[in-house]
MARNU-794609 format. One line per field, with one value per atom (N, C-alpha, C, O, CB): atom name; residue in one letter; z, y, x. Coordinates in nm, 4 decimals. Glycine has a CB too. Example, Ala and Ser with C-alpha at 12.3 -4.5 7.8 and 13.67 -1.06 7.14 Angstrom:
REM residues 2
atomo: c(N  CA  C  O  CB  N  CA  C  O  CB)
residuo: c(A  A  A  A  A  S  S  S  S  S)
c3: c(0.7800  0.7800  0.7800  0.8465  0.9046  0.7080  0.7140  0.7870  0.8039  0.5725)
c2: c(-0.5690  -0.4500  -0.3300  -0.3319  -0.4473  -0.2250  -0.1060  0.0030  0.1138  -0.0598)
c1: c(1.3190  1.2300  1.3200  1.4236  1.1308  1.2850  1.3670  1.2900  1.3409  1.4084)
//
This chain:
REM residues 117
atomo: c(N  CA  C  O  CB  N  CA  C  O  CB  N  CA  C  O  CB  N  CA  C  O  CB  N  CA  C  O  CB  N  CA  C  O  CB  N  CA  C  O  CB  N  CA  C  O  CB  N  CA  C  O  CB  N  CA  C  O  CB  N  CA  C  O  CB  N  CA  C  O  CB  N  CA  C  O  CB  N  CA  C  O  CB  N  CA  C  O  CB  N  CA  C  O  CB  N  CA  C  O  CB  N  CA  C  O  CB  N  CA  C  O  CB  N  CA  C  O  CB  N  CA  C  O  CB  N  CA  C  O  CB  N  CA  C  O  CB  N  CA  C  O  CB  N  CA  C  O  CB  N  CA  C  O  CB  N  CA  C  O  CB  N  CA  C  O  CB  N  CA  C  O  CB  N  CA  C  O  CB  N  CA  C  O  CB  N  CA  C  O  CB  N  CA  C  O  CB  N  CA  C  O  CB  N  CA  C  O  CB  N  CA  C  O  CB  N  CA  C  O  CB  N  CA  C  O  CB  N  CA  C  O  CB  N  CA  C  O  CB  N  CA  C  O  CB  N  CA  C  O  CB  N  CA  C  O  CB  N  CA  C  O  CB  N  CA  C  O  CB  N  CA  C  O  CB  N  CA  C  O  CB  N  CA  C  O  CB  N  CA  C  O  CB  N  CA  C  O  CB  N  CA  C  O  CB  N  CA  C  O  CB  N  CA  C  O  CB  N  CA  C  O  CB  N  CA  C  O  CB  N  CA  C  O  CB  N  CA  C  O  CB  N  CA  C  O  CB  N  CA  C  O  CB  N  CA  C  O  CB  N  CA  C  O  CB  N  CA  C  O  CB  N  CA  C  O  CB  N  CA  C  O  CB  N  CA  C  O  CB  N  CA  C  O  CB  N  CA  C  O  CB  N  CA  C  O  CB  N  CA  C  O  CB  N  CA  C  O  CB  N  CA  C  O  CB  N  CA  C  O  CB  N  CA  C  O  CB  N  CA  C  O  CB  N  CA  C  O  CB  N  CA  C  O  CB  N  CA  C  O  CB  N  CA  C  O  CB  N  CA  C  O  CB  N  CA  C  O  CB  N  CA  C  O  CB  N  CA  C  O  CB  N  CA  C  O  CB  N  CA  C  O  CB  N  CA  C  O  CB  N  CA  C  O  CB  N  CA  C  O  CB  N  CA  C  O  CB  N  CA  C  O  CB  N  CA  C  O  CB  N  CA  C  O  CB  N  CA  C  O  CB  N  CA  C  O  CB  N  CA  C  O  CB  N  CA  C  O  CB  N  CA  C  O  CB  N  CA  C  O  CB  N  CA  C  O  CB  N  CA  C  O  CB  N  CA  C  O  CB  N  CA  C  O  CB  N  CA  C  O  CB  N  CA  C  O  CB  N  CA  C  O  CB  N  CA  C  O  CB  N  CA  C  O  CB  N  CA  C  O  CB  N  CA  C  O  CB  N  CA  C  O  CB  N  CA  C  O  CB  N  CA  C  O  CB  N  CA  C  O  CB  N  CA  C  O  CB  N  CA  C  O  CB  N  CA  C  O  CB  N  CA  C  O  CB  N  CA  C  O  CB)
residuo: c(X  X  X  X  X  X  X  X  X  X  X  X  X  X  X  X  X  X  X  X  X  X  X  X  X  X  X  X  X  X  X  X  X  X  X  X  X  X  X  X  X  X  X  X  X  X  X  X  X  X  X  X  X  X  X  X  X  X  X  X  X  X  X  X  X  X  X  X  X  X  X  X  X  X  X  X  X  X  X  X  X  X  X  X  X  X  X  X  X  X  X  X  X  X  X  X  X  X  X  X  X  X  X  X  X  X  X  X  X  X  X  X  X  X  X  X  X  X  X  X  X  X  X  X  X  X  X  X  X  X  X  X  X  X  X  X  X  X  X  X  X  X  X  X  X  X  X  X  X  X  X  X  X  X  X  X  X  X  X  X  X  X  X  X  X  X  X  X  X  X  X  X  X  X  X  X  X  X  X  X  X  X  X  X  X  X  X  X  X  X  X  X  X  X  X  X  X  X  X  X  X  X  X  X  X  X  X  X  X  X  X  X  X  X  X  X  X  X  X  X  X  X  X  X  X  X  X  X  X  X  X  X  X  X  X  X  X  X  X  X  X  X  X  X  X  X  X  X  X  X  X  X  X  X  X  X  X  X  X  X  X  X  X  X  X  X  X  X  X  X  X  X  X  X  X  X  X  X  X  X  X  X  X  X  X  X  X  X  X  X  X  X  X  X  X  X  X  X  X  X  X  X  X  X  X  X  X  X  X  X  X  X  X  X  X  X  X  X  X  X  X  X  X  X  X  X  X  X  X  X  X  X  X  X  X  X  X  X  X  X  X  X  X  X  X  X  X  X  X  X  X  X  X  X  X  X  X  X  X  X  X  X  X  X  X  X  X  X  X  X  X  X  X  X  X  X  X  X  X  X  X  X  X  X  X  X  X  X  X  X  X  X  X  X  X  X  X  X  X  X  X  X  X  X  X  X  X  X  X  X  X  X  X  X  X  X  X  X  X  X  X  X  X  X  X  X  X  X  X  X  X  X  X  X  X  X  X  X  X  X  X  X  X  X  X  X  X  X  X  X  X  X  X  X  X  X  X  X  X  X  X  X  X  X  X  X  X  X  X  X  X  X  X  X  X  X  X  X  X  X  X  X  X  X  X  X  X  X  X  X  X  X  X  X  X  X  X  X  X  X  X  X  X  X  X  X  X  X  X  X  X  X  X  X  X  X  X  X  X  X  X  X  X  X  X  X  X  X  X  X  X  X  X  X  X  X  X  X  X  X  X  X  X  X  X  X  X  X  X  X  X  X  X  X  X  X  X  X  X  X  X  X  X  X  X  X  X  X  X  X  X  X  X  X  X  X  X  X  X  X  X  X  X  X  X)
c3: c(4.6856  4.7070  4.6454  4.6709  4.8587  4.5656  4.4997  4.5924  4.6838  4.3706  4.5667  4.6463  4.6000  4.6794  4.6390  4.4709  4.4160  4.3621  4.2880  4.3042  4.3999  4.3595  4.2902  4.2828  4.4817  4.2402  4.1763  4.2787  4.3967  4.1165  4.2333  4.3127  4.4108  4.4991  4.3895  4.3982  4.4785  4.4102  4.2874  4.4975  4.4888  4.4347  4.4261  4.5236  4.5225  4.3085  4.2867  4.2316  4.1748  4.1915  4.2501  4.1973  4.0883  4.1063  4.3104  3.9750  3.8657  3.8907  3.9110  3.7275  3.8894  3.9205  3.7981  3.8090  3.9938  3.6805  3.5613  3.4382  3.4373  3.5457  3.3347  3.2088  3.1862  3.2596  3.2045  3.0829  3.0455  3.1472  3.1514  2.9100  3.2291  3.3298  3.4707  3.5688  3.3270  3.4817  3.6121  3.7041  3.6641  3.5956  3.8294  3.9284  3.9355  4.0285  3.8994  3.8411  3.8401  3.9218  3.9389  3.6952  3.9719  4.0484  3.9769  3.8996  4.1909  4.0044  3.9450  4.0203  4.1121  3.7975  3.9794  4.0426  3.9489  3.8288  4.0777  4.0035  3.9229  3.8832  3.9682  4.0012  3.7521  3.6989  3.6830  3.7084  3.5653  3.6410  3.6207  3.6217  3.5960  3.4876  3.6519  3.6494  3.5553  3.5609  3.7928  3.4675  3.3715  3.3932  3.4681  3.2258  3.3272  3.3397  3.4574  3.4851  3.3552  3.5259  3.6473  3.6359  3.6642  3.6903  3.5949  3.5974  3.4875  3.5004  3.7261  3.3796  3.2680  3.1962  3.1598  3.1701  3.1764  3.1106  2.9605  2.9151  3.1664  2.8841  2.7392  2.6762  2.6969  2.6855  2.5995  2.5339  2.3839  2.3242  2.5695  2.3232  2.1792  2.1313  2.1884  2.1401  2.0281  1.9801  1.9389  1.8619  1.8618  1.9901  1.9576  2.0495  2.0338  1.8200  2.1476  2.2419  2.3848  2.4109  2.2184  2.4763  2.6177  2.6635  2.6199  2.7053  2.7517  2.8049  2.8913  2.9624  2.8861  2.8860  2.9700  3.0387  2.9883  2.8866  3.1543  3.2328  3.1939  3.1864  3.3863  3.1691  3.1317  3.2533  3.3665  3.0708  3.2280  3.3340  3.3763  3.2931  3.2875  3.5066  3.5563  3.5157  3.5280  3.7110  3.4673  3.4272  3.4802  3.5070  3.2736  3.4955  3.5490  3.4553  3.3962  3.6901  3.4429  3.3720  3.4768  3.5701  3.2930  3.4619  3.5554  3.4839  3.3704  3.6069  3.5509  3.4863  3.4401  3.5171  3.5812  3.3137  3.2485  3.2508  3.2422  3.3137  3.2621  3.2539  3.1471  3.1175  3.3914  3.0895  2.9827  2.8624  2.8049  3.0339  2.8269  2.7136  2.5829  2.5725  2.7260  2.4841  2.3513  2.2470  2.2727  2.3256  2.1291  2.0190  1.9219  1.8847  1.9467  1.8812  1.7866  1.6693  1.6859  1.8543  1.5503  1.4288  1.3945  1.3642  1.3108  1.3995  1.3693  1.2336  1.2076  1.4789  1.1467  1.0181  1.0362  1.1346  0.9178  0.9391  0.9452  0.9080  0.8074  0.8516  0.9902  0.9663  0.9776  1.0526  1.0659  0.9045  0.9207  1.0586  1.1028  0.8106  1.1251  1.2578  1.3714  1.4859  1.2699  1.3428  1.4464  1.4332  1.3263  1.4342  1.5422  1.5363  1.5256  1.4545  1.6584  1.5961  1.6041  1.5126  1.5170  1.7486  1.4308  1.3441  1.3507  1.3954  1.1971  1.3066  1.3105  1.4223  1.4579  1.3273  1.4785  1.5836  1.7189  1.7504  1.5708  1.7986  1.9319  2.0352  2.0054  1.9446  2.1565  2.2673  2.3578  2.3898  2.3469  2.3997  2.4907  2.5904  2.5674  2.4132  2.7021  2.8059  2.7681  2.7131  2.9438  2.7983  2.7785  2.9158  3.0074  2.6818  2.9304  3.0609  3.0949  3.0064  3.0631  3.2250  3.2764  3.3698  3.4520  3.3510  3.3600  3.4491  3.5964  3.6318  3.4147  3.6815  3.8244  3.8883  3.9914  3.8968  3.8292  3.8825  3.8681  3.9347  3.8148  3.7828  3.7642  3.8486  3.8369  3.6181  3.9342  4.0176  4.1644  4.2027  3.9856  4.2469  4.3915  4.4581  4.4215  4.4429  4.5558  4.6240  4.7110  4.7730  4.7086  4.7152  4.8044  4.9198  4.8986  4.7295  5.0422  5.1621  5.1849  5.1677  5.2865  5.2237  5.2471  5.3784  5.3910  5.2463  5.4769  5.6076  5.6168  5.6734  5.7161  5.5618  5.5725  5.4422  5.4403  5.6118  5.3347  5.2046  5.1466  5.0820  5.2185  5.1693  5.1141  5.0265  5.0487  5.2269  4.9268  4.8448  4.9310  4.9928  4.7146  4.9350  5.0279  4.9684  4.8727  5.1578  5.0275  4.9935  5.0717  5.1710  5.0244  5.0261  5.0882  5.1601  5.1042  4.9833  5.2839  5.3597  5.3865  5.3643  5.4911  5.4338  5.4642  5.6078  5.6572  5.3680  5.6751  5.8110  5.8124  5.7616  5.9129  5.8719  5.8820  6.0212  6.1224  5.8532  6.0230  6.1492  6.1490  6.0538  6.1695  6.2551  6.2674  6.1585  6.1122  6.4044  6.1170  6.0149  5.8726  5.7787  6.0393  5.8531  5.7185  5.7007  5.7965  5.6181  5.5756  5.5381  5.5029  5.4299  5.4186  5.5539  5.5316  5.4754  5.5078  5.6619  5.3892  5.3388  5.4404  5.4996  5.2004  5.4606  5.5622  5.4997  5.4205  5.6860  5.5357  5.4924  5.5655  5.6873  5.5189  5.4931  5.5543  5.6255  5.7082  5.4490  5.5950  5.6583  5.7891  5.8897  5.5632  5.7879  5.9098  5.9844  6.1007  5.8737  5.9208  5.9878  5.9898  6.0471  6.1251  5.9276  5.9267  5.8183  5.7198  5.9045  5.8387  5.7370  5.6149  5.6279  5.7931  5.4962  5.3724  5.3378  5.2886  5.2567  5.3633  5.3340  5.4483  5.4416  5.3067)
c2: c(-10.7809  -10.6387  -10.5642  -10.5982  -10.6067  -10.4644  -10.3874  -10.2801  -10.2336  -10.3237  -10.2419  -10.1363  -9.9990  -9.9050  -10.1464  -9.9864  -9.8604  -9.8865  -9.9823  -9.8036  -9.8003  -9.8162  -9.6894  -9.5893  -9.8492  -9.6955  -9.5808  -9.4678  -9.4931  -9.6202  -9.3443  -9.2211  -9.2007  -9.1155  -9.2222  -9.2760  -9.2521  -9.1451  -9.1367  -9.3838  -9.0632  -8.9672  -9.0364  -9.0954  -8.8374  -9.0290  -9.1004  -9.0074  -8.9021  -9.2179  -9.0497  -8.9806  -9.0689  -9.1900  -8.9495  -9.0085  -9.0843  -9.0948  -8.9935  -9.0174  -9.2181  -9.2425  -9.2453  -9.2168  -9.3716  -9.2795  -9.2944  -9.2508  -9.2503  -9.4401  -9.2143  -9.1762  -9.0269  -8.9522  -9.2251  -8.9841  -8.8425  -8.7528  -8.6325  -8.8245  -8.8099  -8.7322  -8.7536  -8.7344  -8.7686  -8.7929  -8.8209  -8.6998  -8.5876  -8.8642  -8.7245  -8.6176  -8.5525  -8.4762  -8.5137  -8.5798  -8.5199  -8.6062  -8.7263  -8.5031  -8.5423  -8.6145  -8.6073  -8.5153  -8.5579  -8.7065  -8.7109  -8.8085  -8.8775  -8.7493  -8.8126  -8.9003  -9.0165  -8.9968  -8.8234  -9.1376  -9.2569  -9.2559  -9.2508  -9.3881  -9.2608  -9.2580  -9.3980  -9.4206  -9.1856  -9.4928  -9.6307  -9.7225  -9.6795  -9.6453  -9.8502  -9.9511  -10.0620  -10.1089  -10.0071  -10.1042  -10.2109  -10.3271  -10.3166  -10.1591  -10.4371  -10.5559  -10.6382  -10.6483  -10.5177  -10.6964  -10.7669  -10.9166  -10.9845  -10.7268  -10.9690  -11.1127  -11.1877  -11.3080  -11.1640  -11.1202  -11.1893  -11.2732  -11.2229  -11.0884  -11.3992  -11.4904  -11.4867  -11.5203  -11.6348  -11.4459  -11.4361  -11.5583  -11.5835  -11.3043  -11.6336  -11.7521  -11.7295  -11.6961  -11.8782  -11.7477  -11.7366  -11.8701  -11.9221  -11.6162  -11.9247  -12.0563  -12.0530  -11.9663  -12.1018  -12.1470  -12.1556  -12.0772  -12.0806  -12.1099  -12.0048  -11.9253  -11.9628  -12.0191  -11.7733  -11.9298  -11.9534  -11.8548  -11.7397  -11.9401  -11.8994  -11.8047  -11.6996  -11.7300  -11.8783  -11.5781  -11.4735  -11.3954  -11.3855  -11.3788  -11.3406  -11.2636  -11.1172  -11.0654  -11.2842  -11.0500  -10.9088  -10.8234  -10.8567  -10.8637  -10.7147  -10.6254  -10.5311  -10.4842  -10.5449  -10.5040  -10.4056  -10.2663  -10.2321  -10.4155  -10.1866  -10.0499  -9.9565  -9.9978  -10.0379  -9.8289  -9.7292  -9.6099  -9.5690  -9.6845  -9.5548  -9.4287  -9.3178  -9.3156  -9.4262  -9.2249  -9.1139  -8.9864  -8.9616  -9.1037  -8.9051  -8.7867  -8.6902  -8.6517  -8.7155  -8.6526  -8.5547  -8.5919  -8.5033  -8.4217  -8.7207  -8.7665  -8.8749  -8.9435  -8.8193  -8.8895  -8.9854  -8.9590  -9.0505  -9.1295  -8.8309  -8.7897  -8.8143  -8.7866  -8.6390  -8.8666  -8.8901  -8.8309  -8.8076  -9.0418  -8.8071  -8.7540  -8.8662  -8.9433  -8.6379  -8.8753  -8.9768  -8.9079  -8.8108  -9.0795  -8.9610  -8.9061  -8.9870  -9.1059  -8.9071  -8.9223  -8.9910  -8.9466  -8.8267  -8.9649  -9.0419  -9.0047  -8.9629  -8.9979  -9.1219  -8.8879  -8.8447  -8.9608  -9.0284  -8.7241  -8.9833  -9.0902  -9.0331  -8.9381  -9.2075  -9.0894  -9.0413  -9.0780  -9.1920  -9.0998  -8.9835  -9.0070  -8.9729  -8.9622  -9.1481  -8.9552  -8.9193  -8.7697  -8.7216  -9.0038  -8.6976  -8.5523  -8.5041  -8.4077  -8.4915  -8.5711  -8.5191  -8.5976  -8.7205  -8.5237  -8.5253  -8.5861  -8.5007  -8.3861  -8.5996  -8.5558  -8.4828  -8.5339  -8.6515  -8.3335  -8.4461  -8.4845  -8.4586  -8.3452  -8.4062  -8.5645  -8.5493  -8.5979  -8.6807  -8.6276  -8.5451  -8.5905  -8.6795  -8.6478  -8.4705  -8.7928  -8.8818  -8.9423  -8.9460  -8.9920  -8.9899  -9.0529  -9.1975  -9.2655  -9.0442  -9.2439  -9.3842  -9.4452  -9.3745  -9.4012  -9.5749  -9.6375  -9.6428  -9.6481  -9.7785  -9.6411  -9.6405  -9.7608  -9.7862  -9.5057  -9.8350  -9.9501  -9.9085  -9.8026  -10.0224  -9.9934  -9.9619  -9.9554  -9.8902  -10.0653  -10.0216  -10.0177  -9.8819  -9.8547  -10.1207  -9.7962  -9.6624  -9.5575  -9.4382  -9.6235  -9.6029  -9.5112  -9.5409  -9.6558  -9.5215  -9.4359  -9.4530  -9.3727  -9.2581  -9.4082  -9.4339  -9.3730  -9.2561  -9.2610  -9.4767  -9.1508  -9.0380  -9.0496  -9.0514  -8.8999  -9.0574  -9.0742  -8.9485  -8.8365  -9.1038  -8.9686  -8.8558  -8.7842  -8.6645  -8.9035  -8.8573  -8.7951  -8.7239  -8.6149  -8.8999  -8.7842  -8.7202  -8.6509  -8.5823  -8.8238  -8.6677  -8.6028  -8.6337  -8.5483  -8.4530  -8.7562  -8.7980  -8.9212  -9.0003  -8.8272  -8.9357  -9.0569  -9.1716  -9.1611  -9.0405  -9.2800  -9.3874  -9.5245  -9.5378  -9.3696  -9.6256  -9.7624  -9.7995  -9.7351  -9.8611  -9.9030  -9.9431  -10.0756  -10.1702  -9.9539  -10.0814  -10.2053  -10.2503  -10.1753  -10.1884  -10.3717  -10.4252  -10.4726  -10.5300  -10.5406  -10.4483  -10.4942  -10.5683  -10.5192  -10.3753  -10.6888  -10.7668  -10.7467  -10.7738  -10.9183  -10.6985  -10.6768  -10.7625  -10.8362  -10.5250  -10.7523  -10.8325  -10.7988  -10.8863  -10.8116  -10.6711  -10.6303  -10.6428  -10.6050  -10.4884  -10.6945  -10.7166  -10.6664  -10.6314  -10.6508  -10.6639  -10.6242  -10.4756  -10.4295  -10.7097  -10.4002  -10.2558  -10.2166  -10.2773  -10.1793  -10.1121  -10.0552  -9.9558  -9.8792  -9.9869  -9.9575  -9.8733  -9.8022  -9.8610  -9.9575  -9.6753  -9.5970  -9.6477  -9.6654  -9.4446  -9.6716  -9.7219  -9.6122  -9.6425  -9.7869  -9.4849  -9.3768  -9.3306  -9.3147  -9.2593  -9.3088  -9.2564  -9.3627  -9.3418  -9.1392  -9.4752  -9.5820  -9.5661  -9.6498  -9.5933  -9.4589  -9.4357  -9.5200  -9.5587  -9.2858  -9.5476  -9.6182  -9.5295  -9.4097  -9.6633  -9.5886  -9.5139  -9.5120  -9.4115  -9.5746  -9.6230  -9.6311  -9.5749  -9.5732  -9.7760)
c1: c(-20.9944  -21.0123  -20.8933  -20.7777  -21.0265  -20.9225  -20.8167  -20.7620  -20.8301  -20.8689  -20.6379  -20.5758  -20.6211  -20.6261  -20.4238  -20.6544  -20.7045  -20.8437  -20.8658  -20.6098  -20.9380  -21.0775  -21.1269  -21.0556  -21.1664  -21.2490  -21.3125  -21.3273  -21.3515  -21.4512  -21.3127  -21.3237  -21.2075  -21.2175  -21.4537  -21.0982  -20.9777  -20.8934  -20.8914  -20.8952  -20.8238  -20.7290  -20.5937  -20.5471  -20.7217  -20.5306  -20.4054  -20.2977  -20.3267  -20.4273  -20.1722  -20.0553  -19.9956  -19.9833  -19.9501  -19.9584  -19.8982  -19.7482  -19.6812  -19.9273  -19.6950  -19.5541  -19.4640  -19.3448  -19.5407  -19.5192  -19.4361  -19.5139  -19.6370  -19.3877  -19.4395  -19.5020  -19.4995  -19.4348  -19.6432  -19.5711  -19.5687  -19.6390  -19.6132  -19.6328  -19.7275  -19.7997  -19.7440  -19.8159  -19.9471  -19.6171  -19.5574  -19.5654  -19.5344  -19.4121  -19.6081  -19.6178  -19.7544  -19.7806  -19.5163  -19.8417  -19.9748  -20.0704  -20.0491  -20.0267  -20.1763  -20.2771  -20.4106  -20.4372  -20.2891  -20.4940  -20.6262  -20.7147  -20.6704  -20.6178  -20.8415  -20.9392  -20.9679  -20.9858  -21.0700  -20.9723  -20.9992  -21.1466  -21.2354  -20.9629  -21.1706  -21.3069  -21.3629  -21.4812  -21.3103  -21.2790  -21.3232  -21.2021  -21.0897  -21.4021  -21.2267  -21.1209  -21.1642  -21.2779  -21.0912  -21.0714  -21.1013  -21.0060  -20.9088  -21.0913  -21.0350  -20.9505  -20.9961  -21.1156  -20.8023  -20.9018  -20.9364  -20.9319  -21.0306  -21.0691  -20.8188  -20.8011  -20.8730  -20.8958  -20.8453  -20.9094  -20.9729  -20.8678  -20.7616  -21.0402  -20.8976  -20.8056  -20.8320  -20.9414  -20.8202  -20.7316  -20.7447  -20.6791  -20.5604  -20.6808  -20.7565  -20.7026  -20.7010  -20.8034  -20.7852  -20.5848  -20.5679  -20.5124  -20.4165  -20.4731  -20.5717  -20.5298  -20.3830  -20.3416  -20.6179  -20.3048  -20.1631  -20.0727  -19.9506  -20.1418  -20.1312  -20.0517  -20.0888  -20.1951  -20.0733  -19.9982  -20.0283  -20.1351  -20.1359  -19.9001  -20.2259  -20.3247  -20.2572  -20.1614  -20.4323  -20.3055  -20.2479  -20.3592  -20.4711  -20.1587  -20.3258  -20.4212  -20.4065  -20.2951  -20.3989  -20.5196  -20.5147  -20.4800  -20.5151  -20.6492  -20.4118  -20.3656  -20.4780  -20.5556  -20.2423  -20.4859  -20.5824  -20.5367  -20.4191  -20.5984  -20.6310  -20.5993  -20.7058  -20.8186  -20.5878  -20.6691  -20.7613  -20.7683  -20.6684  -20.7181  -20.8892  -20.9091  -20.9021  -20.9824  -21.0470  -20.8056  -20.7886  -20.8312  -20.7906  -20.6402  -20.9136  -20.9699  -20.8610  -20.7730  -21.0652  -20.8691  -20.7812  -20.6335  -20.5485  -20.7984  -20.6004  -20.4625  -20.4527  -20.5506  -20.4129  -20.3333  -20.3066  -20.3976  -20.4566  -20.3258  -20.4065  -20.4905  -20.4151  -20.2956  -20.5314  -20.4867  -20.4302  -20.5233  -20.6414  -20.4079  -20.4681  -20.5484  -20.5797  -20.4913  -20.4752  -20.7044  -20.7483  -20.8168  -20.8907  -20.8435  -20.7900  -20.8490  -20.9727  -20.9634  -20.7473  -21.0893  -21.2138  -21.2663  -21.2767  -21.3182  -21.2996  -21.3580  -21.5042  -21.5695  -21.3473  -21.5524  -21.6915  -21.7830  -21.7613  -21.7159  -21.8856  -21.9827  -22.1221  -22.1447  -21.9634  -22.2150  -22.3529  -22.4070  -22.3926  -22.4442  -22.4677  -22.5227  -22.4286  -22.4724  -22.5629  -22.2993  -22.2029  -22.1754  -22.1377  -22.0700  -22.1945  -22.1845  -22.0399  -22.0116  -22.2495  -21.9480  -21.8126  -21.7187  -21.7139  -21.7622  -21.6452  -21.5454  -21.4198  -21.4246  -21.5974  -21.3080  -21.1818  -21.0937  -21.1003  -21.2064  -21.0107  -20.9171  -20.9829  -21.0191  -20.7822  -20.9981  -21.0554  -20.9541  -20.8681  -21.1897  -20.9656  -20.8812  -20.9637  -21.0782  -20.8222  -20.9043  -20.9747  -20.8774  -20.7565  -21.0476  -20.9327  -20.8518  -20.8254  -20.9121  -20.9216  -20.7046  -20.6715  -20.6432  -20.6013  -20.5487  -20.6658  -20.6422  -20.4937  -20.4083  -20.7007  -20.4646  -20.3278  -20.3107  -20.3988  -20.2957  -20.2013  -20.1823  -20.1811  -20.1291  -20.0516  -20.2391  -20.2459  -20.1076  -20.0906  -20.3308  -20.0090  -19.8733  -19.8076  -19.7077  -19.7892  -19.8613  -19.8054  -19.8769  -19.8491  -19.8121  -19.9697  -20.0471  -20.0221  -19.9999  -20.1975  -20.0258  -20.0138  -20.1243  -20.1506  -19.8728  -20.1881  -20.3013  -20.2566  -20.1504  -20.3742  -20.3384  -20.3140  -20.4127  -20.5340  -20.3287  -20.3603  -20.4427  -20.5268  -20.4787  -20.3539  -20.6532  -20.7436  -20.7142  -20.7399  -20.8873  -20.6601  -20.6367  -20.5015  -20.4934  -20.6457  -20.3948  -20.2631  -20.2204  -20.1182  -20.1586  -20.2961  -20.2721  -20.1346  -20.0740  -20.2874  -20.0847  -19.9567  -19.9774  -20.0691  -19.8545  -19.8905  -19.8924  -19.8416  -19.7356  -19.8053  -19.9164  -19.8834  -19.9131  -19.9893  -19.9601  -19.8509  -19.8861  -20.0116  -20.0458  -19.7686  -20.0789  -20.2041  -20.1844  -20.1288  -20.3170  -20.2302  -20.2289  -20.3710  -20.4660  -20.1519  -20.3853  -20.5179  -20.5207  -20.4236  -20.5554  -20.6332  -20.6565  -20.7891  -20.8900  -20.6563  -20.7874  -20.9104  -20.9684  -20.9039  -20.8844  -21.0916  -21.1628  -21.2892  -21.3151  -21.1979  -21.3665  -21.4886  -21.5896  -21.6628  -21.5519  -21.5939  -21.6910  -21.6381  -21.7083  -21.7335  -21.5169  -21.4644  -21.3228  -21.2539  -21.5528  -21.2816  -21.1462  -21.1460  -21.2338  -21.0937  -21.0485  -21.0425  -20.9069  -20.8049  -21.0702  -20.9072  -20.7821  -20.7287  -20.8047  -20.8029  -20.5954  -20.5321  -20.4128  -20.3391  -20.4879  -20.3940  -20.2778  -20.1545  -20.1581  -20.2991  -20.0448  -19.9219  -19.8434  -19.7574  -19.8346  -19.8711  -19.7955  -19.8589  -19.7897  -19.7836  -19.9923  -20.0569  -20.1385  -20.1732  -20.1478  -20.1696  -20.2424  -20.3929  -20.4627  -20.1949  -20.4455  -20.5906  -20.6575  -20.5946  -20.6217  -20.7876  -20.8647  -20.8845  -20.9098  -21.0005  -20.8731  -20.8946  -21.0422  -21.0936  -20.8133  -21.1107  -21.2549  -21.3363  -21.4592  -21.2970)
//
């Protein structure tokens, strides 16, 4: 179970967007083992797409069938280590804890103790 999931509100801790908040749109990665001949296998890092944060400009050439060409802005994924969850009940950036109950495992706010899910 991940500490940050889709549709969570997060605070950016590092980088050019430090201090800004946004909603997680998607999460990529997740323990995929990448094997390259002649190198040690490595696990890919989990990353999140946060709405309107970590925007970059990309130059796209004109192609037949593609409507948009030129300089476009798009979101790039951000490592989960640079994000911190914002609790819905206390509205503070907090670490995430887990509590195991009879009905399953739940995410818990470390500051106020309320369930996040």
